[in-house]
C-alpha positions in Angstrom: 23.1 5.6 0.9 21.1 6.7 -2.2 22.9 4.6 -4.9 25.5 5.5 -7.5 27.9 6.6 -4.8 25.5 9.2 -3.5 24.9 9.8 0.3 22.4 11.9 2.2 22.6 12.5 5.9 19.9 14.5 7.9 21.0 17.1 10.4 19.1 19.4 12.8 18.2 22.0 10.2 18.8 20.4 6.8 20.6 17.6 5.0 24.2 16.9 4.0 24.6 15.5 0.5 27.6 13.9 -1.3 27.6 12.8 -4.9 31.1 11.4 -4.8 31.0 8.6 -2.1 31.6 11.1 0.7 34.7 12.9 -0.5 32.9 16.2 -0.6 29.7 17.3 1.1 27.1 20.1 0.5 24.7 21.3 3.2 21.2 22.2 2.1 19.2 23.9 4.9 15.4 23.5 5.4 13.0 26.1 6.5 12.1 23.8 9.4 14.4 23.4 12.5 14.7 19.6 12.8 14.8 16.7 10.4 14.6 13.0 11.1 14.7 9.6 9.5 15.9 10.2 5.9 15.5 7.2 3.6 15.8 6.5 -0.2 13.8 4.0 -2.2 14.9 1.8 -5.2 13.8 4.6 -7.6 16.2 7.1 -6.0 13.5 9.2 -4.3 14.4 10.6 -0.9 11.9 10.8 2.0 12.5 12.7 5.2 10.5 13.7 8.2 10.6 17.3 9.2 9.4 18.9 12.4 6.9 21.6 11.6 4.9 23.3 14.3 3.6 20.5 16.5 4.5 17.3 14.7 6.7 15.6 12.1 5.6 15.8 8.4 6.6 13.7 5.5 8.5 15.2 2.5 9.8 13.7 -0.7 12.6 14.8 -3.1 12.9 13.4 -6.6 16.0 15.4 -7.5 18.5 14.4 -4.8 17.4 17.1 -2.3 17.3 20.1 -4.7 13.6 20.5 -3.9 11.2 18.9 -1.4 7.5 18.5 -1.6 5.2 17.7 1.4 3.2 14.5 1.2 -0.1 14.6 3.0 -1.1 11.2 4.2 -4.7 10.2 3.4 -7.3 10.7 6.2 -4.7 12.5 8.3 -5.5 15.1 10.9 -3.4 18.0 12.3 -2.4 15.9 15.3 -1.2 12.8 13.4 2.6 12.7 13.8 4.7 10.7 11.3 7.7 9.5 13.2 9.3 6.6 11.3 9.9 5.9 7.6 11.0 2.4 6.4 11.9 1.2 2.9 13.0 -2.2 1.8 14.7 -2.7 -1.7 11.8 -4.6 -3.2 9.0 -3.7 -0.9 6.8 -0.6 -0.4 7.5 2.5 1.5 6.1 2.4 5.1 5.3 5.4 7.3 4.6 4.8 11.0 2.4 7.5 12.6 1.0 7.8 16.1 -2.3 6.4 14.9 -1.5 3.8 12.2 0.9 2.3 9.6 0.6 3.6 6.0 2.2 2.1 3.0 2.8 3.1 -0.6 3.8 1.0 -3.6 4.3 4.0 -5.9 6.7 6.3 -4.0 4.1 8.2 -2.0 1.5 9.0 -4.6 -1.2 6.6 -3.3 -1.5 5.0 0.2 -3.0 2.1 2.1 -3.6 2.3 5.9 -3.2 -0.4 8.5 -4.8 0.1 11.9 -2.5 -1.1 14.6 -4.7 -1.9 17.6 -2.0 -3.2 20.0 -0.9 0.4 20.5 1.6 2.8 19.0 3.9 1.1 16.6 7.6 2.0 16.7 8.9 0.3 13.6 7.9 -2.0 10.8 9.6 -4.6 8.7 9.0 -8.0 7.1 9.9 -11.5 8.1 11.6 -13.9 5.7 8.2 -15.0 4.3 7.2 -11.4 3.5 4.7 -11.0 6.4 4.4 -7.5 7.8 5.8 -7.1 11.3 5.4 -4.2 13.7 7.3 -3.5 16.9 5.6 -1.5 19.6 6.1 -0.7 23.3 4.0 -3.8 23.9 6.0 -6.2 21.8 6.3 -7.7 18.3 3.3 -8.4 16.1 2.7 -10.0 12.7 -0.2 -9.1 10.4 -2.1 -12.2 9.5 -3.4 -11.5 5.9 -5.9 -14.3 6.1 -8.0 -12.8 8.9 -6.5 -9.3 8.8 -5.5 -9.4 12.5 -2.3 -8.7 14.3 -0.8 -11.8 16.1 1.4 -11.3 19.1 5.0 -12.8 18.8 6.3 -12.1 22.3 7.2 -15.7 23.3 10.4 -15.3 25.3 10.4 -11.5 25.5 10.5 -10.5 29.2 10.8 -6.7 29.2 8.1 -4.5 30.7 8.0 -2.7 27.4 9.9 -2.7 24.1 12.1 0.3 23.4 13.3 -0.5 19.9 12.9 -3.2 17.3 15.2 -3.8 14.3 14.3 -6.3 11.5 17.5 -7.6 9.7 17.7 -8.7 6.1 18.4 -12.2 7.3 15.0 -12.5 9.1 16.4 -11.9 12.6 14.6 -9.6 15.0 16.6 -7.5 17.5 14.7 -6.2 20.4 15.7 -3.8 23.2 13.6 -3.8 26.3 13.0 -1.0 28.7 11.1 -0.7 32.0 10.7 -3.4 34.6 11.5 -7.1 33.9 9.0 -9.8 34.8 
């Protein structure tokens, strides 16, 4: 949902757009074969991950998908794979890569990086106090802004590894476990 009755839905080779609450749709193809994780921010900008060559890359549209511009994350290398975008209404844009979590307060013009030492993050979100949370294959973690460390929040989680983490707007955390139970 992009606001003002506009919808955008990624598909294998492009995006479907509707400007009339889904009554009619227009397909706009990409030059890349696969798209993933399309989101919009409070300013109406669209962000999407596209498969290009060997990894997913981040693109932004400021004109409801008429044109797209690649955003190169700071200090990235050719093997850094962006694989999750997350936006909250009143919070910054987050991009989870295979190496770190990056965030932007200005729609992708400037970035701040957070190293995530517990392993590859799967998703990010915020708790009801505004703390940054990250879900990984190894559990749930909260970033402590006082000592800039990640604190484990796995009390009661018994899965061998975490498959998916969803942070709800009410502060609940939904976790799916995979692997062996202990």
